[in-house]
MARMARNU-944002 format. One record per atom (N, C-alpha, C): residue in three letters; x negated, y negated, z. Coordinates in Angstrom, 3 decimals, padded with zeros to 6 digits. Layout:
N
type, xx, yy, zz
ALA, X, Y, Z
...
end
This chain:
63
type, xx, yy, zz
MET, -154.702, 024.714, 055.339
MET, -153.991, 023.554, 055.850
MET, -153.612, 023.781, 057.315
GLY, -153.730, 022.759, 058.091
GLY, -153.401, 022.855, 059.504
GLY, -151.972, 022.479, 059.838
ASN, -151.167, 022.159, 058.854
ASN, -149.790, 021.739, 059.106
ASN, -148.868, 022.939, 059.226
ARG, -147.875, 022.805, 060.070
ARG, -146.876, 023.853, 060.264
ARG, -145.488, 023.212, 060.231
LEU, -144.537, 023.980, 059.760
LEU, -143.144, 023.545, 059.743
LEU, -142.384, 024.378, 060.767
ASN, -141.713, 023.723, 061.703
ASN, -140.930, 024.413, 062.718
ASN, -139.462, 024.061, 062.498
PRO, -138.690, 024.973, 061.904
PRO, -137.287, 024.658, 061.632
PRO, -136.434, 024.521, 062.894
LEU, -136.950, 024.952, 064.044
LEU, -136.196, 024.820, 065.290
LEU, -136.572, 023.561, 066.071
ASP, -137.475, 022.763, 065.516
ASP, -137.853, 021.503, 066.149
ASP, -136.629, 020.590, 066.245
GLU, -136.594, 019.780, 067.278
GLU, -135.460, 018.869, 067.461
GLU, -135.296, 017.887, 066.313
GLY, -136.387, 017.491, 065.726
GLY, -136.310, 016.520, 064.651
GLY, -136.133, 015.108, 065.178
TYR, -135.743, 014.222, 064.300
TYR, -135.579, 012.804, 064.624
TYR, -134.293, 012.605, 065.414
ARG, -134.380, 011.876, 066.509
ARG, -133.194, 011.563, 067.322
ARG, -132.677, 010.186, 066.940
PRO, -131.468, 010.135, 066.387
PRO, -130.902, 008.835, 066.041
PRO, -130.605, 008.017, 067.294
GLY, -130.695, 006.735, 067.169
GLY, -130.382, 005.855, 068.287
GLY, -128.904, 005.909, 068.619
GLY, -128.586, 005.600, 069.854
GLY, -127.191, 005.517, 070.242
GLY, -126.600, 006.815, 070.777
LEU, -127.358, 007.901, 070.781
LEU, -126.847, 009.152, 071.320
LEU, -127.272, 009.311, 072.776
SER, -126.341, 009.751, 073.591
SER, -126.689, 010.040, 074.979
SER, -127.525, 011.320, 075.007
ASP, -128.152, 011.590, 076.139
ASP, -128.928, 012.824, 076.270
ASP, -128.051, 014.046, 076.034
HIS, -126.838, 014.012, 076.559
HIS, -125.913, 015.138, 076.383
HIS, -125.537, 015.324, 074.909
GLU, -125.209, 014.224, 074.239
GLU, -124.849, 014.301, 072.819
GLU, -126.017, 014.843, 071.995
TRP, -127.220, 014.393, 072.297
TRP, -128.401, 014.848, 071.567
TRP, -128.637, 016.340, 071.811
ALA, -128.540, 016.769, 073.059
ALA, -128.740, 018.187, 073.375
ALA, -127.703, 019.052, 072.667
THR, -126.459, 018.592, 072.624
THR, -125.400, 019.327, 071.932
THR, -125.683, 019.417, 070.438
THR, -126.159, 018.335, 069.851
THR, -126.491, 018.311, 068.427
THR, -127.624, 019.274, 068.114
VAL, -128.656, 019.276, 068.931
VAL, -129.811, 020.152, 068.701
VAL, -129.396, 021.618, 068.794
VAL, -128.618, 021.964, 069.808
VAL, -128.174, 023.352, 069.961
VAL, -127.308, 023.760, 068.770
ALA, -126.430, 022.887, 068.315
ALA, -125.572, 023.208, 067.175
ALA, -126.403, 023.433, 065.908
ARG, -127.407, 022.595, 065.693
ARG, -128.277, 022.768, 064.514
ARG, -129.008, 024.105, 064.566
ARG, -129.548, 024.414, 065.742
ARG, -130.285, 025.670, 065.900
ARG, -129.363, 026.869, 065.733
ARG, -128.153, 026.797, 066.297
ARG, -127.186, 027.885, 066.164
ARG, -126.830, 028.109, 064.691
ASP, -126.580, 027.025, 063.972
ASP, -126.241, 027.135, 062.555
ASP, -127.380, 027.754, 061.753
LEU, -128.604, 027.307, 062.018
LEU, -129.757, 027.825, 061.300
LEU, -129.964, 029.307, 061.580
LEU, -129.985, 029.681, 062.864
LEU, -130.209, 031.076, 063.210
LEU, -129.085, 031.968, 062.700
GLY, -127.857, 031.479, 062.760
GLY, -126.728, 032.244, 062.228
GLY, -126.854, 032.465, 060.727
ALA, -127.205, 031.427, 059.999
ALA, -127.347, 031.544, 058.547
ALA, -128.489, 032.484, 058.167
LEU, -129.612, 032.372, 058.863
LEU, -130.739, 033.266, 058.583
LEU, -130.379, 034.722, 058.872
THR, -129.702, 034.945, 059.982
THR, -129.316, 036.305, 060.355
THR, -128.324, 036.890, 059.358
GLU, -127.341, 036.109, 058.956
GLU, -126.380, 036.589, 057.966
GLU, -127.059, 036.898, 056.636
THR, -128.047, 036.113, 056.278
THR, -128.779, 036.357, 055.040
THR, -129.547, 037.667, 055.112
VAL, -130.235, 037.885, 056.213
VAL, -131.015, 039.116, 056.374
VAL, -130.105, 040.339, 056.433
LEU, -128.996, 040.230, 057.158
LEU, -128.081, 041.365, 057.300
LEU, -127.187, 041.556, 056.078
ASP, -127.086, 040.531, 055.253
ASP, -126.239, 040.545, 054.056
ASP, -124.774, 040.785, 054.412
ARG, -124.353, 040.142, 055.513
ARG, -122.960, 040.220, 055.950
ARG, -122.714, 039.119, 056.967
PRO, -121.435, 038.781, 057.161
PRO, -121.114, 037.795, 058.200
PRO, -121.401, 038.369, 059.593
LEU, -121.717, 037.490, 060.529
LEU, -121.957, 037.922, 061.890
LEU, -120.645, 038.237, 062.603
ALA, -120.690, 039.224, 063.472
ALA, -119.552, 039.537, 064.336
ALA, -119.536, 038.537, 065.493
ALA, -118.409, 038.450, 066.158
ALA, -118.270, 037.515, 067.280
ALA, -119.324, 037.779, 068.350
LEU, -119.595, 039.041, 068.644
LEU, -120.589, 039.384, 069.654
LEU, -121.982, 038.910, 069.237
GLU, -122.285, 038.946, 067.958
GLU, -123.582, 038.481, 067.472
GLU, -123.707, 036.965, 067.594
HIS, -122.626, 036.249, 067.344
HIS, -122.636, 034.798, 067.568
HIS, -122.882, 034.497, 069.046
THR, -122.248, 035.276, 069.912
THR, -122.433, 035.101, 071.347
THR, -123.876, 035.376, 071.745
ALA, -124.483, 036.379, 071.142
ALA, -125.885, 036.697, 071.437
ALA, -126.795, 035.529, 071.059
ILE, -126.538, 034.893, 069.934
ILE, -127.330, 033.726, 069.522
ILE, -127.128, 032.591, 070.519
ASP, -125.884, 032.339, 070.907
ASP, -125.606, 031.280, 071.891
ASP, -126.332, 031.554, 073.204
THR, -126.315, 032.807, 073.649
THR, -126.968, 033.173, 074.896
THR, -128.478, 032.974, 074.798
ALA, -129.054, 033.372, 073.678
ALA, -130.490, 033.197, 073.484
ALA, -130.875, 031.713, 073.486
LEU, -130.081, 030.887, 072.850
LEU, -130.370, 029.460, 072.807
LEU, -130.186, 028.800, 074.170
ALA, -129.326, 029.361, 074.991
ALA, -129.113, 028.816, 076.335
ALA, -130.192, 029.257, 077.297
GLY, -131.084, 030.130, 076.830
GLY, -132.171, 030.596, 077.683
GLY, -131.807, 031.803, 078.513
GLY, -130.625, 032.360, 078.254
GLY, -130.211, 033.552, 078.994
GLY, -130.939, 034.770, 078.481
GLY, -131.242, 035.653, 079.363
GLY, -131.932, 036.870, 078.975
GLY, -131.584, 037.988, 079.921
ALA, -132.032, 039.150, 079.555
ALA, -131.735, 040.316, 080.382
ALA, -132.739, 040.459, 081.505
end
């Protein structure tokens, strides 16, 4: 099959949202997903620094 599922895709944008509101929604969805996946793999809650690392990665920050 040639189909792929990308859980980080923006998905459907509801009408009535400004560009800023939409960008905030997408980042929040991605942060929640990555946080949940990481906590599942680590089998523990994330530390504050780990949440910050996810936020930094989503913002495009790097070393």
